[in-house]
N, C-alpha and C positions, 0 to 999 in steps of 0.2 A: 540478095545474091551473095553466095559465099565466096570468100577469097580463095584463089587457086592453091594457096599454101595452107589454108585451113584444113585440119585433119579430123576425121571422125575419131571417136574413142577407140574403135577397133584399129584404125590405121595408126593412131598414136602408139597404141600398145605394141603393134607389130614393128613399128619403127624403133621403139625402145628396145624390144627384144633383139632385133637385128643388130643394133649397136652393141648390146651386151654380149651377144654371141660372137661378134667380130672381135671384140676386146679379148674374150676368153681364148679364141683361136690364135690371136697374135701372141698372147702371153704363153700359150703352149709352145709356140715356135721359139720363144725366147728362153724356154726352160733349159738349164745347163745340162750337158750330156751326162755329167756326173750323177744326176738325179735318177737316171735309169738303172734299174737293177739288172745285172748280168749274171745269169745262172752259171754254176760251175760246170765243167766237163764240156769241151769244145763241141762234141757231137750233139749234146743236148741243146747247147746254145744255137746250133744250126737249125734246130727244130723251132725253138721258142723265139729267138732273137731277144732284144732288150725288152724289159717289162717296165712300163711307165707307172709312176705313182697313181694309185687309184684303180689300176687294172686288177682283175681277178683271174687267176689260173687255177684250174681244177685237175686233180689227179685221181683217177679211178682204178680200182683193182678188186678182184675177188678177195674175200676174207683170207688172211694169212698168206697173201701173195706179195707182200713187200712194201705196202704203203708207208708204214712207219720207218722201215729201214731206209727207203728212198728219201723221205722227208728229213730224218735226223742226219743222214749223211750229207745231204745238200746243205742243211742249215750249218753243220759243223764246218763245211768248206767256207761258207759265207762268214762265219764268226772268225775263222782264222785269217780271212781276208780283211777283217776290220769292220764288217757290217754289223749293225745291231738288229737283233731279231726278237720278236715277241711271239712266244709259242703257247698255243692253247691245245694241250693234248688230252682230249676228252676220253680217249681210249687208254691212255697211259697216265698213271699217277705221277705227280711232279717229281717224287723221289726216284721213280723209274727213269724219267727223262734226264734228270741230273746224272744218274749212273750211266745212261747211254753215252752222254757226251764225255764224261770222265774216262770211260772205258775206251772210247775212240782215241782220245788224246794219248792214252798209254799203250795203244796198240793191241787191245784185247777185244774179242768179240763180245758185244753187250749181252747176247743170249747166254754165253757161258757164265757170265757173272750173275745175271738176273735169275737164271733158272736154278742156281745152286750147283751146277755141274762143276765149276771150278772149286767150290767149297768142299765138295764131296770127293773129287777125284784128282785134284792137282796137288802134288806134294809141296809145290811152291806157293800154295794159297796164302799163307801168312804174308809173304812179301808182296804178292799181287794185291791183296786187300789193302796193305799199307800204301801202295802206289795209288790205287783208285781213290781211297779215302783222302789222301793228300791232294789229289787233283780236285776233288769235290770241295775241299776246304779252300784251296787256292781260288777257285772260281767264286766261292761265296765271299771271300775277303776282298774281291775287287770292288765291292760296294757299288758306288755310283758309276764307277768305270766299267762295270760289267756290261758285256754286249749281249748276254743271253738273259731274257726275262721270261719266266714260266708262270703262266696264269695258274693260280692255286685252286680255282673252283672245280670241284668234281663233276658238277652238272651245271648246265647253263641254259637259259632261255633266251629267246630272241631279244627281249627287252634288256638283257644284261650285256649284250654285245657292244652297246654304246660305251659302257664303262671300260670295257676291255680296249676298245679303239682309243679312248681318251688316254688310258695308261700307256698304250703303245706310242702314241704321239708324244706324250710327256717325256719319254726316255729316248726319243729320236729314232725309233725303230724304222728301218727301211722296208722290213717285211713282217707281215703278220701271218702266222701259220695256224690253221684250224684243222685239227685231225680228230674226228671228221665231222663234216657238216650235218650228216644225218643223225648225229647225237644231240644236236641243238633242238630244244623244244619251243613250242609257242602255244598260246591259248587260242587256237583257231579251229578246233573241231577235228575233222578227219585228217589222215596222214598227208594227203595231197595239199590241203589248205595249210597245214603246219610247214611242210617243205617249202611251199611257195612264199609264205610269210618270212621264213628264215632267209631265203635267197634274196628277196627284195630288200630286207633289212641290211644284209651284208653288202649289197650293191650300193645302197645309199650311204652307208658308213665309209666304205672304201673311197668313194668319190669325195665325200665331205672332208675326210682327214687326209686324203691323198697319200695313202699307204698302199703299197703293193701287197696283194693277198694271195697266198697259196693255200688251197683248200683240198682236202681229200674227201672222197665219197665212195660209197659202196657200189659195186656192180650188182645187178639183179641176179641172184642165185638161181632163178628160174631158167636162166640161159643154159646152165650146165646139166639140167635134168634131162636124162636120156642122151646126153652128149658130153661125156667127161673130157673129151679133147678140147672143148670150147675154152677151158681155162688155160690152155697152152697156145692159143691163137691170139693175135692182136685184137683187143676189144673193139667193138663197133659202137658208134654213138648211142644207139638205142639200147645198148646193154647197161647204160648208166641208170642207177636207181632213180626213178622220177626225173629223168634227164632232160625232158622237153624244156621246162622253164629254166633249168640250170644252163643249158646250152645257149639260151637267148641272152643270158646275163654275162657270162664269162667271156674274156678275151680269147682264152685258149683252153683246150681240154686235152689231157694226156692220159693214155691208158697203159697200165703196167701189166706185164704178163711174163710167164716163163716159157721161152720158145722151145719147140721140140728139137731134140738133139738130131742133127743131120746124120749121125751115125746110128740112130735107133733102128733096130731091125723091124721089118714090116709085121712080123708075128707079135712083137712086143707092143707095137702101136695098136694092133687089132685087139690084144688082150686088154689094153686100157679102154679102148672104145666099147668093149663088151662088159666093162665093169669088173674084170678079173684081175686087174693090176692097178696100182696107184698112179695117177697122172704124172707125179713128179719123178717116177721111175724112168721116164723117157725124156725128161726135160734136160736141156743143155746145162751141164754143170757150171756153177759159179757165174751164171749169166742172167741178167734182167733185160727184158725187152721193153722198149718204150715206143708207143705209136701216137702220132698226133691225130686226134679225133676232131679237133676244131682249131682254126686259127683265123681270127677276125681280120688280121692285117695281111696274112699270106695264105689265102685259101688253097694255093697250089701245094702247100706242104701237108695238107690233110691226107692221111693215109700213109705218109712217110714214116719210117721207123728206124730206130737205132738199137744197138745193144750196149749195155754197160756191164762192167764186171762187179761181182759181189764176192767178197772174200773176207772171212772173219767178221761177218755181219756188217760190212761197210761197202758202200758203192763207190766205184771209181771209173775212170775212163777205160774202155775196153781196148786191148791191143788190136783186135780185129773188129773194125767199126763197120757195122752194117748201115752205113750212112746213106740216107736218102733212097733206101729201097722203097718202092711204091706199091700201093694197093694192098689188097687182102687176098686176091684170088689164088695166089700160089700156095698159101698156107691152108686155105679152106678146102683144097682138093685132097688133103691127107685123109 
């Protein structure tokens, strides 16, 4: 006859797991508030709330619609606040990223510097060049005290992500930025298998190293075929490239878009819809729209959107905050 306190192997395993899970839950409750990352711009923070170590947030946009501008502007705000950031810019070479941040610090639009526009057309280019070079040099000379760490790998596979997270942890990074996840490769066969392997690897590493992660991703260009206005509307979750498994892993998902100018004439909108005019010709000037496509903690925020200002290649808080506007129906009727 077995003793009432005798446990089978399965019961013992479940009891041990319950104890471990309870300890983890209590440790999370004891985590200091200072460990949570707070994104810049009050309106954006109202969408995301604090980001806990180990959480992944994803930012999606159509090509050329502001992913890198959003990420670098956000990161520069965090750097100036004193946070340490590890940046993996797989679409931008490290020297370009260094120039981005130096240009921001000196008040210049990175695009003017990187494109050669300033060099070719600005009479004051020699003094501008000296300013930007000086800032790049200053950031380099911070050495161990530098808060910006840029991964130098031009290409990366899923198996190399572990080394990047280890580096990020070694320098005390509070945030790891990956721009963008669809550039990471894996030896897994077809595109779907590769994407799933990369996302699962990223999830495991974020949890293991307890580093907040901000990842950009492409939106599926098939969405805009036959409907050019789609890139001027808040993206929907199914617009994300291979978004099904990504949505299951991330804590939150944001969509970037250029909202239609409220002053745009109906005939101009029709011209864009017919493919006779460029979509950006009817976009609200100097404005970036952000929509919350997923929020694990606050599902009622999904569909809410805000606007941010974009000026001289830099994102900032908008003076006219479209805060907590809900849903998509109003813009889809255009």
